[in-house]
PATILO-546351 format. One record per atom (N, C-alpha, C): y, x negated, z. Coordinates in steps of 0.2 Angstrom, whole numbers, plus 5000, padded with zeros to 4 digits. Atoms other than C-alpha are relative to their C-alpha. Layout:
YXZ...
//
This chain:
499949955006599641275457500349964994499850045006600041225439500250054995499749955006601041305424499649984994500350015007600041315408500350054995499749965006600641385391499450024996500649975005599341495381500350044995499749965006599941545364500750025001499349995000601741525368500250035007499949974994601641615385499949965006500150044994601841535402499750035005500449974995600641565416499949955006500250044994600441505434499350015002500750004999598641455438499949955006500350054995597641365451499849944996500150065004597741185445499349975001500750034999595941145452499550034995500549975005595141265439500049974994500050025007594641225422500450054996499649965004595541305407499650074999500449945001594141435404500150055006499949964994594141495422500750025001499349984999596041495423500250064995499949945005596141605407499750065001500449944998594841725412500350035006499649974994595741745428500650044999499449965002597241795419499950064996500249945004596341925409500049984993500050025007596341825393499249994998500750015002594741825383499849944996500250065004593841665378499250015000500850005000591941675373499749945003500350054996590741575383499350025001500749994999588841555386499849965006500350054995588341405397500450015006499650004993589741425410499850075003500149944996589441545424500549995006499550014995590741575438499749975006500350024994589441535452499749934998500450065002588641385442500449944998499650055002590141285436499949994992500050025007590241195419499649944998500450065002589041085409500249994993499850025007589841095391499450004995500650015004588141135383500150054994500149955006588541285371500649994995499550015004590241235364500450064998499749945003590741415362500750015003499349984997592341415373500649954997499550055003593341295361500750034999499349985001595241315361500449944997499650065003596641205353500449985006499550034995597541095365500549954997499450045003599241015362500249955005499750054995600040855370500650035003499449974997601640955373500250054995499849945004602641095366500249984993499750025006603240995351499449984995500650025004601440945345499850064996500249945005600941055330499349994998500750015003599240975326499550015005500549994994598240975343499349984998500750015001596440955345499650055003500449964997594941055349499749975006500350024994594341045367499650065002500449954997593041145377500350025006499549984994594041245389499650005007500350004994592641245402499949935003500150074998592641055403500749975000499350035001594541035402500450035006499649974994595641045418500650034998499349965001597141165419500549965003499550044997598341025423500750034998499349975000600241065425500249984993499750015007601141085408499549994995500550005005599541105398500350064995499949965005599841185381499450014996500749995003598341275373500250064995500049945005598041405359499350035000500749975001596541525360500050034993500049975007597041615343500149954995500050055006597241455333499550014995500549985006596341485316499449955001500650055000595341315318499650015006500449984995594841365335499550064999500349945001594341535330499449994995500550025005593341465315499449965003500550044997592441345326499650045005500449964995591941475339499550044996500549965004591241585325499449964997500650045002590241435318499549995006500550014995589541405335499550065001500449944999588941585337499550004994500550005005588141565320499449965001500650045000587141415323499650015007500449994994586641465341499550064998500449945002585941625333499549994994500550015006584941535319499350025001500649974999583341575327499950065004500049944996583841725336499850064996500349955005582841875330500550065000499549945001583742035323499650065004500349954996583042145337500450045005499549964996584542225345499850075001500249934999583842395342499550015005500649994996582242365352500149955006499950054994582942225364500350045006499849964994583142295382500649975002499450034998584642185384500650044996499549965005585542295370500450055004499549964997587142375376500349975007499750034994587442265391499849924999500250075002587142095382500649964999499450045001588341955384500049974993500050025007587741885367500350054995499749955004588242045359500850005001499350004999589942045367500349944997499750065003590241865362500050004993500050005008589741895344500550044998499449965002590942035343500749975001499450034998592241935351500249954995499950055004592041795339500150024992500049985006591941905324499549984995500650025004590241845318499650064998500449945002589341975308499649994994500450015006588441885294499649945002500550064999586941765294499849974993500150035006586741635281499349965000500650044999585141555287499450054997500549965004583741615275499349975000500650045000582241505280499650025006500549984994580741515292500349995007499750014993581241545310499549975005500450034995580541445324499850065005500349954995579441555336499749975006500450034994578741535353499650065003500449954997577441625363500350015007499749984993577941715379499549995005500450014994577341705396500050065005500049964994576741815410500349975006499650034994578041785424499950055006500149954994577441925436500250074999499849935000577842105440500750014999499249985000579742085440500349984993499650035005580241985425499550004993500350015007579742005406500349944997499850065003579841855395500050014992500050005007580441845377500449944997499750075001580741665373500450004993499750005006581241695355500750024999499349985000582941765360500449955003499650054997583441605368500549964996499550045004585041515363500249945004499950074997584841365374500649995004499450014996586241395386499949965007500250034994585341325401500250035007499849964994585941455413499450015005500649984996584241505419499849955004500350064995583641335425500549985005499550024996585341295432500050055006500049954994585241455443499449995004500650004996583441445447499849945004500250064997583241265451500649975004499550034996584941205456500350045005499649964996585741355464499550035005500449964996584241455471499449955003500550044997583041305474499350014998500649995003581641365463499749934997500350065003580341235457499550014994500549985005579241325445500250034993499749985007580441365430500349934998499750065002580941225419500150004992499950005007581441175401499649944997500550055004580241085389500249994993499950015007580541005373500649964999499450045001582040925365500450024994499649985005583540945354500150085000499949935000583641125348499350045001500749975000581741155350499850005008500149994992581741205369499650065002500449944997580641315379500250005007499849994994581241385395499450055004500649964997579741445406499749965005500550044995578341385418499649954996500550055003577141245415499450044998500649955003575841385413500250075003499949934998575841575415499950015007500149984993576041645432500650035003499549964997577141735444500649955002499550044998578841665447500150005007500050004993578941605465500650015003499449994996580741615469500150075002499949934999581241775478500750024997499449995003582841765468499950004992500250015007581941765451500450064996499849945004582641945446500749984998499350025002584441865445500049974993500050035007583841785428500150064995499849955005584041955420500750014999499349995001585841955423500349934999499750065002586141765422499949984993500150015007585341755405500550044996499549965004586641805392499650034994500449965005585241865380499550045003500649964998583641965382499449965001500650044999582441815386499750025007500349984994582241875404500250075001499849935000582242065406499650035006500349974994581842185421499450044998500649975002580042235419499950075003500149944997580142375431500450054996499649955004581442455420499750014993500449995007580342425404499650065000500549955000579142555410500350074998499649945002580442695408500749984998499450035002581742615398500550054998499549965002583442685395500649954999499550045001585042605388500550015006499550004995586442565400500550065000499549945001587642695393499750075001500449934998586342835396499850005007500250004993586142795414500750035004499549984995587142875429500049955005500050054995587742755442500450025006499549994994588542755459500049945004500050054996589142625471499550015006500549994995587742595484499949935004500150064996587142475497499249995001500750015000585442395497499750025007500349984994584242475510499449965003500650034999582942345511500049955006499950044994583642235525500750015003499449994996585142215536500649974997499550045003586242105525500550054997499549955003587042255516500349984993499850025007587142185498500250064996499849955004588042295486499750014994500449995006587042375472500350054996499949955004587242485457499450034997500649975002585742595455500250044994499949965006585542675437499550055000500549945000584742845435500050034993500049965005584142945421499450055001500649954999583043105421499850015007500249994993583043115440499649945003500350064997582342935442500449945000499750065000583042775447499749954995500350045005582742665432500149925001499950074998583442495438500650005005499550024995584542415451500449944997499650065002585942295446500449985006499550034995587042185456500750035000499349975000588742265461500449945004499650064997590042125465500450025006499649994994590742115482500249925002499750075000591841955484499849975007500150024993591441945503499249995002500750004999589541975502499649974995500550035005588241955488500349974994499650035006589541915474499550024994500349995006588441885459499250015000500750004999586641885466499750045005500449964996585341995474499349965001500750025000583641955481499550044997500549955004582042025472499850065004500249944997581642145486500650054999499549955002583342225484500050034993500049985008583242225465499450044998500649975003581442285463499750055005500449974995581042375479500250085000499749935000581742545474499450054998500549965003580042615467499850065005500249954995579742725483500550074998499549955002581242835476499650054995500349975006580242885461499250025001500749984999578542915469499850074999500249945001577643065463499850045006500349964994576943115480500650015005499549984995578643125488500150075002499849934998579043285498500650024997499449975003580243385488500250075002499849934998580143555496499750005007500350004993579943605514499350025001500849984999578143615521499950025007500149974993577543725535499250005001500750004998575943705544499950045006500149954995575443855555499749975006500350024994574943845573499249994999500750015000573243775576499749964994500250035006573143685559499649945001500450064998572543525567499350015002500749994998571043605574499650034994500449975005570543695558499849964994500250045006570543555546500249935001499950074999570643365544500849994999499250015000572443295547500349974994499750035006572543215530500050054995500149955005572143375521500750034998499449975002573543445511500050085000500149924999573543625518500750035002499449974998575443655520500250054995499749955004576343805514500749984998499350025003577943785503500550055002499449954998579543865510500649984996499350015002581243885503500449985005499650034995582743825512500150045006499849964994583243975522499450025004500649994995581444015528499949945004500250064997581243835532500549995006499550014994582843835543499950055005500249954995582343995551499449985004500650024996580643925556500249945004499850064996581443765562500450025006499649974995582743865572499650035005500549974995581343965580499649955004500450054997580343815584500549975006499650034995581843735593500350055006499849954995582443895602499550015005500649984995580743925609499849945004500250064996580643745616500450005006499750014993581043705634500549944999499550065001581743525629499749974993500150035006581843445612500249925000499950075001581743255609500149984993499950025007582543185594499949924999500250075001581943015587500449984993499650035006583242925575499649954996500350055004582942785563500549954998499650055003583742625558500150004993499949995007583442665540500450064998499649945001584442825541500849985001499350014999586342835540500350025007499749984994587542845554500150085001499949934999587943025550499450045001500649974999586143075550499849995007500150014993585842995567500450045004499649964996587343075574499950075000500149935000586943245568499350025004500649994996585243225576500250005008499750014993586143175593500450075001499649944999587243335590499550065002500549954999585643435589499650005006500450004994584643375604500449985006499650034994586043295615499849935001500150074999586243115619499549995005500550024994585143125635499350014997500649995003583743175623499849964994500150035007583943055609499749935001500350075000582842905606500249974993499850035006583442785593499449984995500650015004581642765586499849934999500150075000581542585589499649985006500450034994580242495600500449975005499650034994580742435617500349934999499850075000580742255614500549984994499550015006581642265597500750035002499449974998582942375605500349965005499750044995583242255619500349944997499750065004583542115606500650034997499449975003584742235597500650005005499550004995585742265613500349935002499850064998585742085617500549974995499650035005586442035600500750035000499349974999587842165602500449975005499650034994588342095619500249934998499850075002588341915612500550004995499550005006589341955596500750025003499449984997590642035607500349955006499850044994590741905621500049934999500150075001590341735614500749974997499450035002592141715607500049974993500050035007591541665589499950064995500049945005591741775574499350004996500649995004590341835563500249994993499850025006590541755546499750054994500349975006590341845529499649964997500450045004589141785517500449944996499650055004590541695507500249955005499850054995591141615523499449965003500650044999589341555527500049944996500150065004589441445512500649955001499550044998591041365519499849965006500250034994590141305535499749934998500350065001589641125536499549975004500650024996588341115549499750075002500349944998587041255552499449995004500650004996585741285566499750074999500449945001584441415563499550005006500550004994583541465579499650065000500549945000582041575578500050054994500049965006582241645560499749964994500250035007581441615543500450044996499549965003582941675534499850034993500249985007582041685517499650075001500449944999580941825524500450055004499749954996582141915536500750024998499449985003583741905527500149954994500150045005583441825510500749984997499450025003585241835503500449965004499750054996585841745518499749935000500350065001584641615515500349964994499750035006585341585498500749985002499350024998587141575506499949945004500050064996586541445519499849944995500250055005585741345504500749974997499350035003587541335496500449975005499750044995588241285513499849935000500350064999587041145514500249954994499850045006587341085496500749994999499350005001589241105498500249935001499850074998589240925504500149964993499850035007589240885485500750014998499349995002590940965483500449965004499650054995591640865498500049934997500050075003591040705490500449994993499650005006591740755473500750005001499350004999593440795480500349935002499850074997593540625489500149954994499950045005593340545472500350034994499649975005594440655462499650044994500449965005592940745452500150075001499949934999593340925449499350035002500749974998591941035458499750044995500349955005591741145443499649954995500450055005591040985433499350005003500749994996589241035439499649945000500550065001588240895432500349945003499750064997589440755437500050015008500049994993589540835455499249995003500750014998587640845456499749934999500250075000587340665450500349965005499650034995588640605462499650015007500349984993587840695477499349975001500750024999586040655474499750055006500349964994585240705491500550015006499549994994586840715501500150075001500049934998586840875511500450005007499849984993587740955526499450015004500650004995586540955541499850075001500449944998585341105543499549995004500550014995584241115558499650075001500449945000582841245559499549995006500650004995581741285575499750074999500449945001580441415571499249985000500750015000578541435573499649974994500450025006578041415555500549974995499650035005578641325540500450054996499549965004580141395530500149974994499850035007580741385512500649965000499450055000582341295518499849945003500250074996581341155527500249944995499950055005581541055511500749975000499450035000583341035512500350005007499850004993583441035531500049925002500050074997583940875541499549995006500550004994582740925555499750075001500349934999581441065557499549995006500450004994580441095573499550065000500549955000578841205573499850015008500149994993578841285591499950075001500149934998578241435600500750035003499349974998579641555605500349975006499750024994579841495622500349934999499750075001580041315616500650004995499449995004581241375603500650015004499449994995582341445617500249945004499950064996582141285627500449954996499650045004582741185613500750024999499349985000584241295611500449995006499750014994584641295629500249925001499950075000584541105628500649984996499550025005585741095613500750025004499449974997587041205623500249955005499850054994586941085638500249944997499850065003587140935627500850014997499349995002588741015620500550015006499649994994589441075637499649995006500450024994588741005653500050065005500049944995589241175662499450054998500549965002587841255652499449985004500650024996586141255661499649954997500450055003585041105659499350035000500749985001583241125654499549955004500550044996581941065667499449984996500750035003580440955661500050014993500049995007581040955643499649944997500350055003579940855632500549954997499550055002580740685627500250014993499950005007580540715609500550064998499549955001581440885610500749985003499450024997582740815622500449954995499750045005583140685608500350044995499849965005583240815595500650045002499449964997584440925606500649965000499450045000585640785608500249984992499950015007585540745589500450064997499849945003585840925584500750015003499449994997587240945597500649954997499550055003588140785590500250024993499849985007588140855572500450065001499649944999588741025578500749995002499450024998590140945587500449964995499650045005590640835573500250044994499949965006590640975560500750035001499349965000592341065556499850075001500249925000591441235554499350005002500749994999589741235563499850085000500349935000588641395562499450005003500649984997587341465573499750064998500449945003586041585566499450015004500649984997584741675576499950074999500149945001584041845577499450035004500549974996582641965583499349994997500650005003581241915572499449985005500550024995580241835587500050055006500049954994580741985598500149965007499950044994581341855611500750015002499350004997582941895621500249935002499950074997582741715628500349964994499850035006582941645610500850024999499349975001584541755608500549975005499550034995585241695625500149934999499950075002584941515619500549994995499550005006585941545603500750025003499449984997587241635614500349945004499750054996587441485625500349954995499850055005587641365610500750034997499349975003589041485603500550005005499550004995589941495620500249925001499850074999589841305621500549984994499650025006590541285603500750035000499349965000591941415606500549965005499550034995592641305620500349944996499850065003592841165607500450024993499749985006593341255591499950084999500049935002593741435584499750004993500250005007593141385567499250004999500849995000591241395572499950084999500249935002590241555568499450015003500649984998588841655575499750064996500249945004587741765565499350015003500749984997586241865572499750054995500449965005584941945561499750065003500449944998584342125563499550014994500649985005582842205554500150044995499949955005583442355545500750024998499349995003584942425535500550025005499549984995585742515550499849995007500150014993585042435565500649995004499450014996586742375570500450075001499749934999587442555568499750045005500449964996586042635577500149975007499850034993586342515592500650025003499349984998588142565592500050075002500049934998587642745593499650015007500349994994586542715608499350034999500649975000584942795613499449965003500550034996583342755622499449984995500550035005581742665615499550064998500549965003580442745605499450025005500549994995579142725619500250065005499849954996580242835630499950074997500049935003580342975618499350034999500749985001578442975615499750025007500249984993578142975634500350065002499849934998579243125637499650054997500449955003578143215625499350005003500750014997576443145631500050035007500049984993576943185649500350075001499849935000577543365645500650015003499349994998579343335650500450034994499749975005579743395633499550034995500549965004578843515621500250004992499950005007579643485604500349934998499850075002580043325594500250014992499650005006581243305579500049924998500150075002580843145569500549994994499550015006582243075557499849944996500150065004581642965543499749945003500350054996580442865554499350025000500850004999578542835553499849975006500250024993578042825571499449955000500650055000576342745566500249934997499850065002577242605558500449965005499650044995578142555574499649995006500350014994576942575588499250014999500749995001575042565590499850085000500249935001574142725585499850045006500249974994573442765602500650035004499449984996575242775609500350064996499749955004575842885595499550065001500549944999574242995596500050045006500049974994574443025614500650065000499549945000576043125610499850054995500149955005575443205594499450055002500649964998573843275603500250055005499849954995574943375615500250074996499949945003575443555611500750004998499350015002577243495607500050024992499849995007577943555590500349944997499750065003578443415578500350024993499649995006579743425565500249934997499850065003580043285552500450014994499550005006581443245540499849934997500150075003580943105528500050014992500050005008580943065509499349974998500750035002579142985510499550045004500649974997577443065514499749955005500250044995577142965529499450035004500549974996575742985542500350045005499649964995577043055554500250074996499949945004577543185540499450045000500649965001575743235538499850035007500249974993575643275557500550065002499449954998577243395556499850074999500049935002577243575558500550024995499549985005578843585548500249934998499750065003579343445536500550024995499449995004581043445528500149944996499950065005581243335512500749985000499450035000582643215515500149964994499850045006583643125502499949935001500050074999583342945499500749974999499350035001584842825497500350024993499749995007584942865479500250074999499849935001585143055482500550025006499649984994586243045498500649965000499450034998587942995504499949985007500050024993588142905520500349935002499750064998588742755530499549965004500450044996587742605537500449945002499650054998588342455546499549935000500450055002587642285541500049955006500150054995587142135552500749965002499450034998588942065551500550055003499649954997589642225558500450044995499649975005590242285541499850084998500249935002590242475539500150014992499949995007589942525521499750074998500249945002589742685512499549994994500450005006588342715499500050084998499849935003588542865487499450024996500549975004587342985479500049984993500150025007586742925462500050064995500149945004586143095456499850065004500249944996585843275461499350014998500749995002583943295462499850074998500149935002584143485460500150024993499749985007584943475443499450004995500650005004583343425434499450025002500649974997582143495446500250065004499849944997582643665450499650025006500449994994581243685462500149965006499950054995581743535472500550035005499549984995582543565489500249945005499850064996583043395494500750005002499350004997584543375505500149945004499950054995585343235515499850025007500249994994584643225532500650035005499549974996586343255540500250074998499949935002586543415530499550055003500549964997584843475536500150015007500050004993585143435554500650055002499549954998586843525554499950074999500249935001586143675546499550035005500549994995584743675559500450025006499649994994586043665573500450064999499749945000587043805566499550065000500549944999585443915565499850015007500250004993584943865583500550045004499449984996586643905590500450064997499749945003587044045578500749994998499450015002588543965571500150034993499949975007589344055556500049954994500050045006589643905545499549955001500650055000588043805541500149954995499950065005588843695528500449955003499650064998589643525530500149964995499950055005590343395519500049935004500050074997590243205521500649985004499450014996592043195527500050035007500049974994591743315540499449975005500550044996590143225546500249945003499750064998591043065547500550015006499549994995592443145557499750025006500349984994591243225569499749935004500250064997590443055572500549965003499550044997592042965575500350045006499749964994592643105587499549985006500550014994591043075598500049925001500150074999591042885596500749964997499450045002592842805595499949934998500150075002592142635593499950004992500249995007591642695575500650034996499449975003593442755571500149974993499850035006593642635557499550014994500549985005592142695547500350054995499649955004593342825540500349964994499750045005594142685530499549964996500550045003592542615524500050014992500049985007592742705507500550065000499649955001593942835500499750075001500249944998593743015505499950044993500149955006593243165493500650024996499449985003595043195489500349944996499850065004595243025481500050014992500050005007595843025463500449954997499650055004596442905449500250044994499749975006597642975437499850085000500149934999597243145444499350024999500749995001595343135440499649975005500550034996593843105449499749934996500350065003592842935446499450024996500649995004591442945433499449965002500650044998589742905438499649974993500350035007589242875419500549974996499550035005589942765406500350054995499749955005591042855393499650014994500449985006589742835380499450045002500649964998588442935390499950054996500249955005587443045379499550045003500549964998586243185380500150055006499949954995587143305392499750064999500349935001586443455383499350004999500750005001584743395381499649985007500450024994584343335399499650055003500449954997583743505404499750044995500349975006583043555387499350035002500749974998581343575395500050065005499949954996582043695407500350064997499749955004583243795397500549984995499650035006584243785381500750015002499449994998585743845390500349945004499850064996586843705397500450035006499649984994587343745415500649955001499550044998588843675423499749945004500250064997588643495429500150015008499950004993588343475448500749985002499450014997589843485458499949965007500150054994590043345472500650015005499549994995591143405487500149945005500050054995590743255497500349934998499850075002591343105486500550014995499549995005592743065474499749984993500350015006591443045460499850074997500249955004590943165446499349994998500650015003589143195440500050004993499950005008589543155422500449944998499650055003590443045411500850025000499449974999591943155414500449975006499650034994593243065425500249934998499750075002594042895426499549955001500450055000593042745422500349934997499650065002594342615417499949945005500150074996594342435423500749985003499350024999596242425425500350035007499849974994596342525441499749965006500350044995596242425457499750055005500349964996594942515467499349965002500650034997593442465478499450034997500649975002592142585472499950004993500250015007591642525455499350014999500749995000589942605451499649964995500450045004589542495436500649964996499550055003590342345427500150024992499949995007591142385410500849994999499350015002592842335402500049994993500050015007593342335384499849934998500350065002592342205375499549975004500450034995591342165390499550055003500649954998589742275392499549975005500550044996588742135401500350005007499950014993588742095419500749965001499450054999590141965416500750055000499449965000591342115415500350005007499750004993591542095434500649965001499450055000592741955430500750044999499449965001593942095425500250045006499849964994593942185442500249955006499850054995594342025452500649985000499350035001595941945457500049944997500150055004595241795450499349994999500750005001593541745443499749975006500450034994592341725457500450025007499649994994593641795469499850075003500149944996593841965478500250064995499849955004593942135470500850025001499250005000595842175466500250055006499849954995595842325478499749985007500350014993594942235492499250014999500749995000593042225494499850065004500249944996592142375500499849995007500350014993591742405518500649985005499550024994592742375535499649975005500450044994592242255549500250045006499949974994591942335565499949965006500250044995591342195576500649945001499550054999592842095583499849965007500150034993592441955596500550005005499550014995593241945612500049935002500050074998593841785620499449985004500650024996592341695627500050005007500050004993591941725645499749935003500450064998590841565645499550015006500549984995589641655657499349984997500650025003588141555652499350045003500749974997586341635653499649945003500450054996585241535665499350025000500749985001583641625660499649954996500350055004582841465654499250015001500749994999580941495650499649945002500450064999579541385655499749984994500350035006578741275642499450044998500649975003577441355631499349965002500650034999575641315636499450044997500549975003574141355626499550025005500549974995572841465634499349984997500650025003571041405633499650074998500349935002570541595631500250044995499749965006571641645617500649974997499450025003573141625606500550055001499449955000574841695607500150024993499949975006575141815593500750004998499349995003576741805582499950044994500049965007577041945569500749984997499450035003578241855558500250044994499849965005579341935545499849984993500350025006578741945527500550044995499549975005579941975512499750064996500349955005578742065500499450045004500549964997577742205509500150015008499849994993578542185526500550055002499549954999579842325524499650074999500449945000579242505527500050034993499949955006579942595511499849964994500150045006579942455498499249984999500850025001578042415502499750064996500349955004577742585493500249994993499950015007578442515477499549964997500550035003577142465465500149924998499950075001577942305459500049955006500050044994578242245477499349995003500750014997576442285482499749954996500450055004575842185467500349935002499750074999577042035471499749985007500250024994576442045489499349975000500750025001574642015483499949934997500050075003575041845475499649965004500550044996573641725481500449965005499750054995574941605489500450045005499749964995575741745498499650065003500449954998574341865501499950005008500150004992574141925520499449955002500550054997573241795530500249995008499950024993573041735548500249935000499850074999574041575552499749975006500350044994573241445563500149934999499950075001573641265566499349964997500650045003572441135557499649985006500450034994571941065574499650065003500349954997571541235581499450034996500549985005570541285565499449955000500550055000569641115566499550015006500349994994569141155584499550065000500449945001568441325579499549994994500450015006567541245564500150044994499849965005568541345552500449964994499650035005569241295535500450054996499549965003570641355524499650064996500249945003570241535517499450035003500549974996568841565529500250075003499849944996568741745535499950005007500050004993569041775553500250075003499849944997569241915565500549995006499550014995570841925575500050075004500149954996570642035590500450005006499649994994571742105604499750055004500349954996571442225618499950064997500049945003571742365607499850014993500250005007571342315589499749944997500350065003570542195577500150014993499950015007570842135559499749944997500450055003569842035547500449984994499650035005570841915536499849934999500150075001570741745528500449965004499650054996571341595537500449964995499550055003572841495532500249955005499950064995572841325540500749984999499350025000574641285544500149945004500050074997574841105547500650005006499450014996576541135556500150065005500049954995576141285566499849975007500150034993576141245585499350025002500649994997574441235594500050065005500049944995573941395604500350064997499749955003574841505592499750034994500349975006574141625579500650054997499549965003575241715566499850054995500249955005575141875556500750024996499449985004576341935542500250075002499849934999577342095546499850054995500149955005576942255538499250024999500749995000575042245540499850065004500349954995574742355555500550005006499550004994575842415570499549995006500450014994574342385581500149935003499950074998574842205583500849995002499350024999576442145591500149935003499950074998577241975595500050005008500050014993576941905612499350015003500649994996575241975616499549954998500550055001573641865617499450034996500549985004572341875604499449955000500650045001570541805601499850004993500250015006569841735586499249994999500750015001568041755580499850004992500250015007567041715564499650074999500349935002566441885555499349994998500750005002564641925551500049984993500050025007564041855534500050064996499949945004564541965520500650045001499549964998566042035529500649984995499550005004567642065519500750015003499349994997569542065523500150085000499949934999570042235529500750025001499349995000571942225528500250064996499849955005572042355514499950075004500049944996571542485527500550015005499549994996573042455537500550054997499549955003574342605535500649964997499450035003575842575524500650005006
//
């Protein structure tokens, strides 16, 4: 710690920080541009100048850049010194020499860091009266718009994109003050974290193109604290709504999770919420409709809420037995209400059997291996990482970014050894060069993290597991040995084991992407072996969907079991919750159940193939219109809150949360008097039936939470247009929607201050800080934790390791002369069910370098006489698909790969055949269902 004196006042600060970091953490305002809490200091903009004195008697002092000056003990500085203030005003003026006067039309206006700093410095006049330098803009893909003329040369974009995120296709060209930040030629930005440029850039050079199509200022949007639903990491987000549409998603700070950054899937994958073809009213299809017309025809009758509930209750009461199929993309409350409706013995979790087996195994391992599951922030502190059977960039992209920081943190260790402050970014980078903490990856295909790994092995799933078992045996001889292990893999196992044992905080990462419980068992053995040596190690297991962890905790049988109950007439009614069965199992398996006389009820927010088959469809709320709880892959229960009430601007709309629909159905079936339920009551009911989930009550404040006697505002205090939002409906202004479920109000009316310590901050704003940098005002220190604690509560607590090693070591993989083992590998863009319906994600998934293809090793392709890009037919016993070939030099022989999301007809582990198509044939992957 250090004592510094700022304008005559003494403050105690962390001596390892620079003066800018220390002053901002104290709540003092100093303008800055090139510095960023996650990127460190380079001293490029000169905007953060302050006056520093030798001691308390020095009256002259000197100007220093606070971002490049350590906060040593007994430092004396002045922020308000007239010379410093004049210098900062001059800096802004010359930085804006070529900046256009386009704030009224700039999409960054209203949440622009440049605007904030201009006001803070008092600059309001321009004396430059000559011709301005101009640049041409580039097309950078469907996510990011480019307006290079607004650039002030702060270098933040390339420092984040290249140094932090590992991108290679964005750079800076030119010299002096004639610089160009862009690609060497137009094209789609390749990094899956490119969307962060919209928040990293302090001006409007990089803006959200998905927002541009229906643009609205930040102060005219309504926000709510929410959780990203596109994977299982659980990043915190702030969706912004206007006129009943989600207009953009911004990063919501969580000191233990995503902090300042999101992946592009989470930022731009919200388009399915705004789809025009979404079901917004209950739909009824009378008996025999399947025989009378084509199943895709829109022949449904529209019902109001009460008639729909009556029809649904009649369907369920007249049934002998009802099967409920849940969903890992639905909340805990919704799945629990379905269990309440049909009974635990009739509940299927809606997950295919092999994936469910992996989920159960992961839950067992996390509870019994004796190692904790780290947060994303803690991942960055590990100094040796082994990734077994996962491509993190495609299965958990934000975790991949954290692993990258863990590997590069070797720089910080080297700098500290030599007395170089770690915030001195360029000095640390130059010192470290290619020094990294060890990262090892075993996976069938190449991954984006291979370039920074110390070793990567391309293996079939069985061999991935064998390598893992061998590593565990090398760490602890009591773990089972691997018979007949290849000498190369044996050497690799000993090398990896040595690095893991030498590390202070080793980390093992695995998951269910390969749908192999043996790979998970191997990771568990390594974790058990490490736990005997150190409790500072960690184990992280990747799930597929936002609430996969929570659904596994609720229990339930496989999706196949539920369909078999219907197909074999042991049940005659099916209730499907936010799940497209055709996206999870082969069509023939689903069709066998759908072709029976059983009645089908579907609750969903998308018009899926399953919805089209339903006799009764009830329109469910998406994450933007609902409240609920989900549990992330690290076992963190988090609450997401409704952003807007869809019925306010669409009076004909009948969308409700699934848990509300299901409770009302249950009340109608059993003729309960009270058919209404609140979120707090739904949570209490879930906890009552599942004591292991008791802590989810503390995941967020209840509906009675107040600050200074008022609810929390969803909209900024400058929110306008309250009386015009419904002008197309009525000139009379109705009462704003009332929210009985949460501590938020559907308006600007309520508390929106920054000085209250609370977790549930819907949007970043503080006096003088309209940009995303306002998050610094809500944390205990810059880059630290939210002052009231970060949202969510951890549910998974490891028990002391039993050291009961798994001994199910698989035999080595052997290629078959008659076929190839098929692997369906995760895909970031297009591989997730709901985001694949968003137009920007769909466009991004079709980029030539990432377009769907069949992966085959070069040797196997050569034996078949096939070249890169050649069309081929992939055939299994039940389906075929025509796609171009991607020759993967590092894919193991005897294995063929497909990206996830193309078709549910193919599953990992089955054997496939490859044939050349007839002349003139074309790819048919577009015909695969969403």
